C-alpha positions in Angstrom: 40.3 20.9 0.4 38.6 17.2 0.6 34.8 16.7 2.1 34.1 14.8 5.3 38.1 13.9 5.5 38.8 10.8 8.4 41.5 9.6 9.3 42.0 5.7 10.1 44.0 3.2 11.8 45.1 -0.8 10.3 42.8 -1.4 13.7 39.8 1.1 12.6 39.8 0.4 8.9 39.8 -3.9 9.3 37.2 -3.2 11.6 35.1 -0.8 9.3 35.7 -3.5 6.3 34.3 -6.1 8.9 31.7 -3.8 9.9 30.8 -3.7 6.1 30.9 -6.6 5.5 28.2 -7.5 7.7 25.7 -4.8 6.8 25.8 -5.8 2.9 25.1 -9.3 4.3 21.7 -7.1 6.1 21.8 -5.3 2.6 20.9 -8.6 1.1 17.6 -9.1 2.7 16.6 -5.4 2.8 16.6 -6.6 -0.9 14.1 -9.6 -0.5 12.5 -7.0 1.4 12.0 -5.0 -1.7 11.6 -7.9 -3.6 8.3 -9.0 -1.8 7.0 -5.2 -0.9 6.7 -5.3 -4.8 5.4 -8.3 -5.2 2.1 -7.9 -2.7 1.7 -4.9 -3.8 1.5 -6.3 -7.6 -0.6 -9.1 -6.2 -2.9 -7.2 -3.9 -3.6 -4.4 -7.5 -4.1 -8.0 -9.9 -6.9 -9.3 -7.3 -8.8 -6.6 -8.8 -7.8 -5.2 -12.2 -11.5 -5.6 -13.2 -12.3 -2.5 -11.3 -9.7 -0.5 -12.6 -9.4 1.1 -16.4 -5.8 0.8 -16.5 -3.4 -1.8 -14.9 -1.6 -0.2 -12.6 2.3 -2.4 -12.3 5.0 0.4 -12.5 5.6 1.2 -8.8 5.3 -2.9 -8.4 7.5 -3.4 -11.0 10.2 -1.0 -10.2 10.5 -2.6 -6.5 10.1 -6.0 -7.9 13.4 -4.9 -9.6 15.4 -2.9 -7.8 15.6 -5.8 -4.8 16.2 -7.7 -7.3 19.8 -5.6 -7.8 20.2 -4.7 -4.4 20.3 -8.5 -3.3 23.2 -8.9 -6.3 25.3 -5.7 -5.9 25.0 -6.1 -2.1 26.4 -9.2 -2.5 29.3 -8.2 -4.4 29.9 -4.9 -2.1 29.6 -8.1 1.0 32.7 -10.2 -0.8 34.7 -6.6 -1.7 34.5 -5.4 2.1 35.7 -9.1 3.3 39.0 -9.3 1.1 39.3 -5.7 1.7 41.1 -6.2 5.4 43.8 -8.2 3.3 45.9 -5.2 1.1 47.5 -8.1 -1.7 43.4 -9.3 -1.5 41.8 -4.9 -2.2 45.0 -4.9 -4.7 42.3 -7.8 -7.2 39.8 -5.2 -6.6 40.9 -1.5 -6.8 40.2 -0.7 -10.4 36.7 -2.3 -9.4 35.8 0.0 -6.8 35.0 3.2 -7.9 32.8 1.8 -11.0 31.3 -0.2 -7.8 30.5 3.0 -5.6 29.0 4.7 -8.6 26.6 1.9 -9.9 25.2 1.5 -6.2 24.7 5.8 -5.8 22.7 5.6 -8.9 20.6 1.9 -7.6 20.6 3.6 -4.2 18.6 6.6 -6.3 16.6 4.2 -7.7 14.8 3.0 -4.6 14.6 6.6 -3.4 12.5 7.3 -6.8 10.8 4.3 -5.7 9.7 5.4 -2.4 8.3 8.6 -4.0 6.8 6.6 -6.1 4.6 5.1 -3.7 3.6 8.7 -2.5 2.6 10.1 -5.6 1.1 7.1 -7.2 -3.0 8.2 -5.8 -3.8 10.4 -8.5 -3.1 7.5 -11.2 -5.2 5.1 -9.3 -7.6 7.0 -8.0 -8.8 8.1 -11.7 -8.2 4.5 -12.8 -10.7 3.6 -9.7 -13.0 6.3 -11.1 -13.6 4.6 -14.8 -13.2 1.1 -13.9 -15.3 1.0 -11.0 -17.8 2.4 -13.4 -17.7 0.0 -16.1 -17.7 -3.0 -14.2 -21.2 0.0 -12.4 -22.0 -0.7 -16.0 -21.8 -4.3 -16.5 -23.0 -5.5 -13.8 -25.7 -7.0 -15.2 -24.5 -8.9 -18.2 -24.6 -12.1 -16.3 -24.7 -13.9 -19.4 -22.2 -11.9 -21.8 -19.3 -14.1 -22.0 -16.2 -12.1 -20.7 -18.8 -9.7 -18.1 -20.2 -13.1 -16.2 -17.8 -12.8 -13.0 -17.9 -9.0 -12.7 -21.8 -9.0 -10.5 -19.7 -11.6 -8.3 -16.5 -8.9 -8.3 -18.8 -5.9 -7.7 -20.9 -7.9 -4.8 -18.3 -9.4 -2.8 -16.2 -5.7 -3.5 -19.5 -3.9 -1.6 -19.5 -6.6 0.9 -16.3 -6.5 1.9 -15.3 -2.8 1.6 -19.3 -2.1 3.1 -19.3 0.4 0.2 -21.8 1.1 -2.0 -21.6 2.6 -5.8 -18.6 4.6 -7.0 -19.3 7.6 -4.8 -22.4 6.6 -3.1 -25.6 4.4 -3.0 -27.2 7.3 -6.0 -25.1 6.0 -8.4 -27.2 2.6 -8.7 -30.2 5.1 -9.7 -28.7 6.3 -13.0 -27.9 2.9 -15.0 -29.7 -0.4 -15.4 -28.2 -2.9 -12.7 -31.1 -5.4 -13.3 -30.8 -7.6 -16.6 -33.6 -7.9 -19.5 -33.9 -11.1 -18.7 -35.7 -10.6 -15.5 -37.7 -8.3 -16.5 -41.8 -8.3 -17.2 -42.3 -6.9 -20.3 -45.7 -7.6 -19.5 -46.0 -5.5 -16.5 -47.6 -1.8 -17.0 -45.6 -0.5 -14.8 -41.9 -1.7 -16.8 -43.6 -0.7 -20.3 -43.8 2.7 -18.9 -40.7 2.8 -17.4 -38.5 2.0 -19.9 -40.9 4.2 -22.2 -39.9 7.4 -19.4 -36.0 7.1 -20.5 -34.3 8.4 -23.2 -32.4 5.4 -24.0 -35.1 3.2 -22.7 -32.8 1.7 -19.4 -34.9 0.7 -16.5 -33.8 2.8 -13.8 -35.2 2.7 -10.3 -34.6 3.9 -7.2 -33.6 0.6 -6.2 -29.3 -0.8 -5.3 -28.2 -4.6 -5.1 -28.0 -6.3 -1.7 -25.4 -6.4 -1.8 -25.0 -2.0 -0.7 -27.3 -3.8 2.4 -25.4 -1.9 5.7 -24.4 -5.5 7.8 -25.3 -3.2 11.1 -28.6 -1.9 9.9 -31.0 -2.0 13.1 -34.0 -2.8 10.5 -34.0 -5.4 7.2 -32.8 -3.7 4.1 -34.5 -1.4 2.1 -32.8 -1.3 -1.2 -36.4 -0.6 -3.5 -38.2 2.5 -3.8 -35.1 3.9 -1.4 -36.2 7.3 -1.5 -40.1 6.7 -1.1 -41.4 7.4 2.0 -44.0 6.1 1.9 -43.8 3.0 0.3 -42.6 1.7 4.4 -43.3 2.0 7.7 -41.2 3.9 10.1 -39.5 5.4 7.2 -37.2 8.2 6.3 -34.2 7.7 3.0 -32.9 10.4 4.2 -32.2 9.4 8.5 -31.7 5.8 7.8 -28.4 6.1 7.4 -27.9 2.8 8.8 -30.1 1.3 6.0 -27.6 1.6 3.1 -23.3 1.8 2.8 -22.8 5.4 2.6 -19.1 5.4 1.3 -18.3 4.9 -2.3 -16.1 2.0 -3.4 -13.4 5.1 -4.8 -12.9 6.0 -1.8 -13.0 2.6 0.4 -9.9 0.8 -2.4 -8.7 4.5 -2.6 -7.7 4.2 1.2 -6.9 0.7 1.1 -4.6 1.1 -1.0 -3.1 4.4 -0.2 -2.6 2.9 3.4 -0.8 0.1 2.0 1.8 2.6 -0.4 2.2 4.8 2.5 3.5 2.0 4.7 5.3 1.1 2.1 6.7 3.8 1.2 7.6 4.2 4.9 10.1 0.7 4.5 11.3 1.8 1.3 12.7 5.0 2.6 14.8 3.8 5.6 16.1 0.9 3.2 17.1 3.8 1.3 18.9 5.5 4.1 19.9 2.3 5.3 22.2 1.4 1.5 23.0 5.7 2.1 24.8 5.0 5.2 26.4 2.1 3.5 27.4 3.3 0.6 29.2 5.8 2.5 31.3 3.7 4.6 32.0 1.5 1.8 33.8 4.6 -0.3 35.3 5.8 3.5 37.0 2.0 3.0 38.0 2.7 -0.4 39.2 5.9 -0.6 41.4 4.8 3.0 42.7 2.0 1.4 44.0 3.7 -1.7 45.7 6.2 0.6 47.6 3.5 2.4 48.8 2.3 -1.2 50.3 6.0 -1.9 51.7 6.1 0.8 53.6 2.0 0.4 52.9 1.3 4.6 49.9 -1.1 5.4 50.4 -0.7 9.4 50.3 3.6 8.5 47.5 5.4 9.3 45.3 6.8 6.4 42.7 9.4 4.7 40.2 9.0 3.4 36.4 11.0 2.1 33.6 11.6 0.3 35.2 13.1 -2.5 38.2 14.4 -2.5 37.8 18.3 -3.8 35.4 20.4 -2.6 32.1 20.1 -4.1 32.2 23.1 -7.1 35.9 21.4 -7.8 34.7 18.0 -8.2 31.5 19.7 -10.5 33.9 21.4 -12.3 35.8 19.1 -12.9 33.6 16.8 -14.1 32.2 19.1 -16.5 35.3 20.0 -18.2 35.8 16.1 -18.8 32.1 16.4 -20.5 32.8 20.0 -21.9 36.6 17.7 -23.8 34.8 14.5 -24.8 32.2 16.8 -26.3 34.7 18.8 -28.8 36.6 14.8 -29.9 33.6 15.2 -31.6 32.8 19.1 -33.4 35.6 18.2 -36.4 33.7 20.8 -38.5 36.0 22.6 -36.4 39.2 21.4 -38.0 41.0 24.3 -40.2 42.7 21.7 -42.3 39.0 19.5 -43.1 39.1 21.3 -47.0 42.9 20.4 -47.7 43.7 17.7 -49.8 46.4 16.3 -48.4 49.3 15.7 -50.3 48.9 12.4 -52.4 45.3 13.9 -54.2 47.7 16.8 -54.5 50.0 14.6 -56.7 46.9 12.8 -58.3 46.0 15.7 -59.1 48.9 17.3 -61.1 50.4 13.8 -62.8 50.1 14.1 -66.6 48.5 11.4 -68.7 49.8 9.7 -71.9 47.5 9.9 -74.6 47.3 6.0 -75.9 46.7 6.8 -80.0 43.8 4.9 -81.6 44.5 1.6 -83.6 43.3 3.5 -86.9 
């Protein structure tokens, strides 16, 4: 029994072909949208590649590839649907339609995978940002080191733009030396004592870079001796929430990219549903046109369906095909594989003539 069988008149078949022709051209535009979304996400990740330990380009590359394939497949689909109005032209595409539908089905599945990847990218992105920001903070002071001189500017712009501080918070700066050795007065007893007090010989202090200062602070920013209340007038660091940015940069970047990926994922899901509906229409057009050929009357009514048999019967039929293909390679079960052929037996039984050797 056919699955979702629908009866089409000639007028309905012609209208279906025309509508699918238009929808396939719309799908070409959706392919361009997919390509643009992947390119946009790739550029956004590339902007802050210094703050990530691994380059996470699997999702944007997937969207870019799917977008390009969508343009090609839907362009071909539009041409096929346009010519299916004429029965003579349909015969040219008859053998190609089923492979086209199968390829398009797997292509729409790839679109769904791309949408799901947008929602599952968060964990990998969070780990990459944690490690990347940790290393960037360590290299913050290396303004004279080739390959790292740009890190300070990148981190400062990040903390100002996203109003964040540190990896998880401003206290992360207390655990690293972020001031370059060249700016430390080694003749000062305070500096020497601070260096000696650390096992690794680092200059650690309860201070943060200027970029951690909150833009909405009601007082001049306090970025040195943050935890020392007596060092500042009318100051309590536990209540001065507006003095420094409280949010960590990892959380700020994660929220930024998550919002982008969720928006892209929603758009890709809508495109997937649209492509699936176009594919369904093409399948109805193919089966109804093939039934017209069987009837022999181009103006007669014909049935169209998604599957000629039920889902269970279709699955069983395909499984039997795969099983029969597997048996073709099981040559070890041939009962005559070790039996010599007639020509081989004749060669074994033919006596050889003894040629006397010359004395």
